[in-house]
NUZAVEX-299470 format. One line per field, with one value per residue (C-alpha): residue number from 1; x, y, z. Coordinates in steps of 0.5 Angstrom, whole numbers, plus 2048, in hexadecimal, padded with zeros to 3 digits. Layout:
# residues N
num: c(NUM  ...) $
east: c(X  ...) $
north: c(Y  ...) $
up: c(Z  ...) $
# end
This chain:
# residues 707
num: c(1  2  3  4  5  6  7  8  9  10  11  12  13  14  15  16  17  18  19  20  21  22  23  24  25  26  27  28  29  30  31  32  33  34  35  36  37  38  39  40  41  42  43  44  45  46  47  48  49  50  51  52  53  54  55  56  57  58  59  60  61  62  63  64  65  66  67  68  69  70  71  72  73  74  75  76  77  78  79  80  81  82  83  84  85  86  87  88  89  90  91  92  93  94  95  96  97  98  99  100  101  102  103  104  105  106  107  108  109  110  111  112  113  114  115  116  117  118  119  120  121  122  123  124  125  126  127  128  129  130  131  132  133  134  135  136  137  138  139  140  141  142  143  144  145  146  147  148  149  150  151  152  153  154  155  156  157  158  159  160  161  162  163  164  165  166  167  168  169  170  171  172  173  174  175  176  177  178  179  180  181  182  183  184  185  186  187  188  189  190  191  192  193  194  195  196  197  198  199  200  201  202  203  204  205  206  207  208  209  210  211  212  213  214  215  216  217  218  219  220  221  222  223  224  225  226  227  228  229  230  231  232  233  234  235  236  237  238  239  240  241  242  243  244  245  246  247  248  249  250  251  252  253  254  255  256  257  258  259  260  261  262  263  264  265  266  267  268  269  270  271  272  273  274  275  276  277  278  279  280  281  282  283  284  285  286  287  288  289  290  291  292  293  294  295  296  297  298  299  300  301  302  303  304  305  306  307  308  309  310  311  312  313  314  315  316  317  318  319  320  321  322  323  324  325  326  327  328  329  330  331  332  333  334  335  336  337  338  339  340  341  342  343  344  345  346  347  348  349  350  351  352  353  354  355  356  357  358  359  360  361  362  363  364  365  366  367  368  369  370  371  372  373  374  375  376  377  378  379  380  381  382  383  384  385  386  387  388  389  390  391  392  393  394  395  396  397  398  399  400  401  402  403  404  405  406  407  408  409  410  411  412  413  414  415  416  417  418  419  420  421  422  423  424  425  426  427  428  429  430  431  432  433  434  435  436  437  438  439  440  441  442  443  444  445  446  447  448  449  450  451  452  453  454  455  456  457  458  459  460  461  462  463  464  465  466  467  468  469  470  471  472  473  474  475  476  477  478  479  480  481  482  483  484  485  486  487  488  489  490  491  492  493  494  495  496  497  498  499  500  501  502  503  504  505  506  507  508  509  510  511  512  513  514  515  516  517  518  519  520  521  522  523  524  525  526  527  528  529  530  531  532  533  534  535  536  537  538  539  540  541  542  543  544  545  546  547  548  549  550  551  552  553  554  555  556  557  558  559  560  561  562  563  564  565  566  567  568  569  570  571  572  573  574  575  576  577  578  579  580  581  582  583  584  585  586  587  588  589  590  591  592  593  594  595  596  597  598  599  600  601  602  603  604  605  606  607  608  609  610  611  612  613  614  615  616  617  618  619  620  621  622  623  624  625  626  627  628  629  630  631  632  633  634  635  636  637  638  639  640  641  642  643  644  645  646  647  648  649  650  651  652  653  654  655  656  657  658  659  660  661  662  663  664  665  666  667  668  669  670  671  672  673  674  675  676  677  678  679  680  681  682  683  684  685  686  687  688  689  690  691  692  693  694  695  696  697  698  699  700  701  702  703  704  705  706  707) $
east: c(800  803  804  7FE  7F9  7FB  7FA  7F5  7F6  7F3  7F7  7F7  7F9  7FF  801  802  805  80A  80C  813  810  814  80F  807  801  7FB  7F4  7F0  7E9  7E5  7E6  7EB  7F0  7F5  7F8  7F9  7FD  801  802  804  808  80C  80D  80F  814  817  816  818  81B  820  81F  821  81B  81F  81F  817  812  80B  807  800  7FB  7FA  7FE  7F8  7F9  801  800  7FC  800  806  803  800  807  80A  806  807  80E  80F  811  811  819  81C  823  824  81F  820  81B  818  818  81A  816  81B  81C  814  815  81B  815  814  80C  809  805  809  80A  80D  811  814  815  819  81D  81E  820  825  828  826  82D  82C  825  827  823  824  825  81F  81A  813  80D  807  800  7FB  7F8  7FF  801  7FA  7FB  802  800  7FB  7FF  805  7FF  7FC  803  806  800  801  808  807  802  807  80C  807  808  806  803  7FF  7FC  7FA  7F7  7F3  7F0  7EE  7EB  7EB  7EE  7EA  7EA  7F1  7F2  7EE  7F2  7F8  7F5  7F4  7FB  7FD  7F9  7FC  803  807  803  805  80C  809  805  808  80B  807  802  7FC  800  7FF  7F9  7F3  7EF  7F1  7EC  7F1  7F8  7FB  7F6  7F7  7FE  7FF  7FA  7FE  804  802  7FF  805  809  805  805  80C  80E  809  80B  813  810  80D  813  817  812  812  81A  81A  815  819  813  810  809  807  808  80F  810  80F  812  818  819  818  81D  822  822  822  828  82C  82D  832  82C  827  82C  82C  825  824  829  827  81F  81E  816  811  80A  805  7FE  7F8  7FC  7F6  7F6  7FD  7FF  805  80A  809  80A  810  813  811  814  81B  81B  819  81B  822  825  827  821  81C  816  810  809  803  7FC  7F6  7EF  7EE  7E6  7E8  7EC  7E8  7EE  7EE  7EE  7F4  7F8  7F6  7F6  7F3  7F6  7FD  7FB  7FA  800  804  800  802  809  80A  807  80B  812  810  80C  805  7FE  7FA  7F3  7F0  7E8  7E6  7E2  7E2  7DE  7D7  7D1  7D0  7CA  7CE  7D4  7CF  7CB  7D2  7D4  7CE  7CD  7D5  7D6  7D3  7D5  7DC  7DD  7E2  7E7  7E2  7E4  7DE  7DF  7DE  7DB  7E0  7E0  7DD  7E0  7DD  7DB  7D9  7D2  7CE  7CA  7C3  7C0  7B9  7BA  7BC  7C4  7C2  7BD  7BB  7B6  7B4  7AE  7A8  7A5  79E  79A  79B  7A1  7A7  7AC  7B2  7B9  7B9  7B2  7B4  7BA  7B6  7B1  7B6  7BA  7B4  7B2  7BA  7BA  7B3  7B6  7BC  7B8  7B7  7BE  7BD  7C0  7C6  7CD  7CB  7D3  7D1  7CE  7D1  7CD  7D2  7D1  7D5  7D6  7D4  7D0  7C9  7CB  7C8  7C1  7C2  7C5  7BF  7BB  7BF  7BE  7B6  7B6  7BB  7C1  7C8  7CD  7D4  7D6  7DD  7DE  7E5  7E5  7E0  7E3  7E5  7DE  7DB  7D6  7DB  7E1  7DD  7DB  7E2  7E4  7DF  7E1  7E8  7E6  7E1  7E7  7EB  7E5  7E0  7DC  7DB  7D4  7D3  7D8  7D6  7CF  7D2  7D6  7CF  7CC  7D1  7D0  7D5  7D3  7CD  7C8  7C1  7BD  7B8  7BD  7C0  7B9  7B8  7BE  7BC  7B6  7B8  7BE  7B9  7B4  7B9  7BF  7C4  7CB  7CB  7D0  7CC  7C6  7CA  7CB  7C3  7C3  7C5  7C5  7CB  7CF  7D4  7D5  7D6  7DB  7DF  7DF  7E2  7E7  7E9  7EA  7EE  7F2  7F3  7FA  7FC  7FC  7FD  7F7  7F6  7F6  7F1  7EC  7EC  7EA  7E3  7E2  7E1  7E5  7E2  7E5  7E4  7E7  7ED  7EE  7ED  7F3  7F7  7F6  7F8  7FF  800  800  804  809  80A  809  80C  80B  804  7FE  7F8  7F5  7F9  7F6  7EF  7F2  7F4  7EE  7EA  7EF  7ED  7E6  7E6  7EA  7E5  7EB  7EB  7EE  7F4  7F2  7EA  7E7  7E4  7E8  7E4  7E8  7E9  7E2  7DF  7D8  7D3  7CF  7CD  7D3  7D2  7D8  7DA  7DC  7E3  7E4  7E0  7E6  7E9  7E4  7DE  7D7  7D2  7CC  7CE  7C9  7CA  7C5  7C4  7C5  7C2  7C8  7CD  7D3  7D3  7D7  7DC  7DF  7E6  7E8  7EE  7EF  7F6  7F7  7FE  7FD  7F8  7FB  7F8  7F1  7EE  7E7  7E5  7E9  7E7  7ED  7EA  7E4  7E8  7EB  7E5  7E1  7E7  7E6  7DF  7E0  7E5  7E0  7DA  7DF  7E1  7DA  7D9  7DF  7DD  7D6  7DA  7DE  7D8  7D4  7DA  7DA  7D4  7D5  7CE  7C9  7C8  7C3  7C2  7BE  7BC  7B7  7B7  7B1  7B5  7BC  7C0  7C5  7CC  7CA  7CA  7C3  7C3  7C9  7C4  7BE  7C2  7C4  7BD  7BC  7C2  7C1  7BA  7BC  7C1  7BE  7B7  7B4  7AF  7AC  7AB  7A6) $
north: c(800  807  80C  810  80B  80A  811  816  81D  824  82A  82D  826  825  82C  82B  824  827  82E  831  835  833  835  833  833  82F  831  82B  82A  824  81F  823  81D  81F  818  817  81E  81C  815  818  81E  818  814  81A  81C  815  814  81B  81F  819  819  812  80F  811  818  819  81A  819  81B  819  819  811  80B  809  80F  80E  806  808  80D  809  803  808  80B  804  801  808  807  800  800  807  808  80E  811  80E  808  801  7FF  7FA  7FE  7F9  7F9  7FC  802  803  802  808  80D  811  811  811  815  81A  815  810  815  817  810  80F  815  813  80C  80F  813  810  811  819  819  816  80F  808  805  800  805  803  808  807  807  80C  807  805  80C  80E  808  80A  811  80F  80A  80F  814  80F  80D  814  817  811  813  81B  819  815  81B  820  824  82B  82D  826  827  82E  82C  826  82B  830  82B  824  81E  81D  824  824  81E  822  828  824  821  827  829  822  824  82B  829  82C  832  834  835  83B  83E  844  843  846  84A  849  84D  854  852  856  850  84C  84D  84C  84C  849  843  842  842  83D  838  838  838  832  82F  82F  82D  826  826  826  821  81C  81E  81D  816  814  816  812  80C  80C  80C  806  802  805  808  80F  811  814  81B  81A  818  81F  823  81E  81F  826  827  822  827  82D  82B  827  82C  827  822  827  829  822  821  827  825  81E  820  823  823  823  822  823  821  823  829  82D  828  82A  82C  830  82B  828  82F  830  82A  82B  832  830  82B  82F  837  837  83A  833  82F  82A  82C  82C  82B  82B  829  82A  82D  832  830  829  82B  827  825  82A  825  822  829  82B  832  834  83B  838  836  83D  83F  83A  83C  844  842  83E  843  849  845  844  83E  83C  83A  835  835  82E  830  82A  825  81E  81B  81E  81F  826  827  825  82A  82F  82E  82E  834  838  835  836  83D  841  83C  83C  843  847  841  83C  83A  837  830  82F  829  825  826  820  81C  81E  817  815  812  817  814  817  815  817  817  81D  81D  821  820  824  820  823  821  824  826  824  828  827  822  823  81E  81D  81D  815  814  819  815  80F  812  814  80E  80A  80E  80E  807  806  80B  807  801  804  802  7FB  7F7  7FC  7FB  7FD  7FF  805  808  80C  80F  814  816  81C  817  810  811  810  80B  805  808  808  801  7FF  802  7FF  7F8  7F9  7FA  7F4  7F9  7F7  7FC  7FC  801  803  808  804  80A  807  800  800  803  7FD  7F8  7F2  7F5  7F6  7EF  7ED  7F1  7EF  7E8  7E9  7EE  7E8  7E3  7E8  7E9  7E4  7E8  7ED  7EC  7F1  7EF  7E8  7EA  7EE  7E7  7E3  7E8  7E8  7E4  7DF  7DD  7D9  7DB  7DD  7E3  7DF  7DB  7E2  7E5  7DF  7E0  7E7  7E5  7E0  7E5  7EA  7E5  7E1  7E7  7E2  7E2  7E2  7DC  7D8  7D9  7D7  7D0  7CF  7CF  7C8  7CA  7CF  7CA  7CA  7D1  7D1  7CC  7D0  7D6  7D2  7D0  7D7  7D9  7D3  7D5  7DC  7DE  7D7  7D8  7DE  7E3  7E3  7DB  7DC  7E0  7DB  7D5  7D9  7DE  7DD  7DF  7E6  7EC  7F0  7EA  7EA  7F1  7F1  7EB  7F0  7F5  7F0  7EE  7F5  7F7  7F0  7F3  7F9  7F6  7EF  7ED  7F0  7EE  7ED  7F2  7F7  7F6  7F7  7FE  7FF  7FE  802  808  807  807  80D  811  810  80E  80D  806  807  802  803  7FD  7FB  7FE  800  7FC  7F6  7F4  7EE  7F1  7F4  7FA  801  804  808  80C  813  819  819  811  813  818  816  811  812  80E  80E  810  814  815  81A  819  81C  823  827  823  828  825  826  82C  82A  82F  82D  830  833  836  837  83B  83C  844  846  841  83D  83E  83B  83B  840  845  84A  847  841  844  847  840  83D  842  841  839  83A  83E  839  833  836  837  830  82E  831  82E  827  828  829  823  81F  822  821  81A  819  817  817  817  81B  81A  81F  81E  820  81E  825  829  82F  830  832  838  835  82F  82C  82C  834  835  832  836  83D  83B  838  83E  83C  835  834  833  82D  82A  826  827  822  821  81A  819) $
up: c(800  7FE  803  7FF  800  808  80A  807  80A  809  806  80D  810  80B  80C  814  813  80E  811  812  818  81E  823  822  826  823  825  823  823  825  820  81C  81B  820  821  81A  81A  820  81C  816  819  81C  816  812  817  816  80F  80C  811  813  81A  81E  822  829  826  826  82C  82C  833  834  839  83A  839  835  830  830  82E  829  826  827  823  81D  81C  81C  817  813  813  811  80A  808  809  80B  80C  813  813  80F  80A  80F  816  81C  822  826  822  823  82B  82B  829  82F  82F  836  83B  83E  844  840  83D  844  846  840  841  849  847  843  848  84E  852  850  853  859  857  857  850  852  855  853  853  858  855  857  85C  85F  860  864  868  86A  86B  870  873  874  877  87C  87F  87F  883  888  888  889  88E  892  892  894  88D  88F  888  887  88E  88C  886  889  88E  888  884  886  883  87D  87B  87C  877  872  872  871  86B  868  869  866  860  85F  862  85C  85C  863  860  85C  861  864  86B  871  86C  872  877  874  86F  871  86E  874  87A  87F  87D  883  884  87C  87C  883  87F  879  87C  880  87A  876  87B  87C  875  873  878  875  86E  870  873  86D  868  86D  86D  865  865  86A  865  85F  85C  859  858  852  854  856  84F  84C  852  852  84A  84B  850  84C  846  84A  84E  849  843  840  840  83D  838  836  835  831  82C  82C  82B  824  824  82A  829  82F  82F  833  835  838  83E  840  847  849  84A  843  840  843  841  83A  83A  83D  837  831  833  831  82A  828  82B  828  824  828  826  82B  829  82D  82E  834  833  835  83C  841  846  84B  851  84E  84E  847  846  83F  83F  83E  837  836  839  835  82E  830  831  82B  826  829  828  820  821  81E  820  81B  81C  81A  819  815  819  816  81C  81C  818  815  819  820  81E  81D  824  827  824  826  82D  82F  82C  831  837  835  833  82E  82F  82C  825  821  81D  816  813  80F  807  804  7FE  7F8  7F6  7FE  7FF  803  808  80A  811  812  819  81D  81F  825  82A  831  835  83C  841  840  847  849  84D  854  853  857  856  85A  856  857  854  84E  84D  84D  848  843  843  842  83C  839  83A  836  831  82F  82E  826  825  826  821  820  824  82B  82C  827  82D  833  839  83C  843  847  84D  84D  854  851  84B  84F  84E  846  847  84A  844  83F  842  842  83B  83A  837  838  83B  83D  843  842  848  84A  850  854  854  85C  85D  859  85C  85A  85E  864  864  863  868  86D  86C  86E  874  877  876  87A  87F  87F  884  87E  87D  878  874  874  872  86C  86A  86A  866  860  85A  85B  861  85E  863  860  862  865  86A  86B  86D  872  875  876  879  87E  880  882  885  889  88A  88A  886  87F  87F  884  87F  879  87C  87D  875  873  86B  86E  871  86A  86B  872  871  86C  870  876  871  86F  877  878  871  873  873  871  86A  866  866  85E  85F  865  861  85B  860  860  85B  853  84E  84B  848  84F  853  84E  84F  857  857  853  858  85D  859  859  860  862  85D  861  868  868  86F  870  875  871  876  872  86C  86F  871  86A  867  86C  86B  864  865  86A  865  85F  85B  854  851  84D  848  845  844  83F  83A  834  82F  833  836  832  835  830  834  834  837  83E  840  843  83E  840  83E  838  836  82F  82E  829  828  823  828  82E  834  839  83F  845  842  849  84D  851  855  85C  85E  863  868  86B  871  86D  866  862  85C  85A  858  85E  864  869  86C  872  872  877  873  86D  869  869  866  861  85F  85F  85B  856  856  855  84F  84C  84E  84A  844  844  845  83E  83B  83E  83A  834  834  836  830  82B  82C  827  820  81E  823  82A  82F  835  83A  841  847  84A  848  849  847  84D  84C  84A  848  841  840  841  83C  837  839  839  832  82F  82A  827  827  824  81D  81F  825  825  82C  830  836  83A  840) $
# end
């Protein structure tokens, strides 16, 4: 197959791929083919510019995206020939390409210069779960130590806040610990916005004193275990490049081309690393790609303003900005709807998409059904539904509405949620009309029913008097106990008020199950924890994932007690941690069904039909005891400084909510179904965005009501 047949690029895309401009910003609309451009720019660097694989860098947002780009580049360069590559490219040359996430890039740099970075050459990286567990362990142990030592700062803080509020304050400092480096020191002492400067100063000084001791212990524990967390990778790499000019110059000379994808989700540290590598007279070419309208990761430290700052910097230094306006993904009506809805919402920074030009001989499909539907519940006279009842009505309507797609692949349809909190309502509605579904919110794994049941089995084995855990085990599907038997057990327990364990012995049909439980108690800590579980539970996707979690924990804690694993899982549940690996992955899932996932999980994906229900939902607004802003400072809840930071946070949250809605809408290729069970749109909800823009949307949106 010829090069021309393999890749078809528009004139604008060709210009980007083959430009000689050394510093570029690409503002890429959804569906504009940016991944293809990244791949072709890398291929052009290898094939036409003569770069070696080890001289090109591509930094992506996810490991999955990195692997996709690496695979596509590998396929493209096979047999193309170039000044630096043989006709058939060996795999080891493909592996030399620096294509990874920013954390993967930093890991590779640190491994190459572990000695200079004060690291062992064999260091490993903690998963987010392992890091949280270690932080919690350090927190608990150091608290005990400081209490025994009668630490003045800790005693003062406990008197002020109590244990749990103090733990919450320390958690905020952990989340923002790197921002603390840039907060003006002692700013609260003479700040008129602080109601009681002396009191605030005393609290903050005590808090920072305790936090620094915890942070030092956490760093020590990581050193002892020969591990880093994800934040360490970024900051250690930055420090290495800043303090070792020879190493920095080596990479500046080695790299000839650096591409950064999803730049709208960059944070300060990532930006500084890229700046160090590229801001030199003889530094590598730089191409950053992103869409500020799709910046939705503030909770991970992303700052959309950095995109605009870097763009301005590039343009001021003889760089250039290309705008990829054509959307190859979505139906023309969907594009018109998106432009009409979001232009007033996102303001002057909004750049509208354009429908991609069709080939002259391409067949034109005329679809008689509308591309955009907006459904609201009609309030009946005297009706006053609770929010849960309204959601149930909406979910039942949506499930019934989707029945018309029967006969087509259900996997063409996705239901996107702002949060998965109420997704079970929609799952039950789909079940009621026999529509299969697949839930892909990997983040809820630790809070799932399956994990609760597996954890309960271990907790009961450790403490057989734990009747709550025993009841959870009895209710698990793998126990084989029918709901009828469970009802009989509950009735007998209520009548006789005897222990659950003694009641079980009275049910003859449960003897095999009781024997299996007794055997598990006997086997406790006589076999490995993984082996122990396999004696009782079936082999399922969730169980395999749970067992993998055990293996990872055992690797970091080889001599652990089983109770420590219980504490580990409980810490993850308490922190509401998102799992590191989403399950299932879309392309790896054999199941056929409507996809249920969050908008964050859907980013980068596309579906023929997208449903966005519950448009009236508004996330709960947290009010932590302490807020930190790198420009404003540190604010305690009772100070007006806190109010100023909180106001700024709320404004940023509103803007990100608009961008999150934009990402959700632009996942659709042909159909978009919007709905809300609320009869009145609450201010700030996605439903309110549509209501405000209704006059602009009438020509591209069909409106309907359901009861």
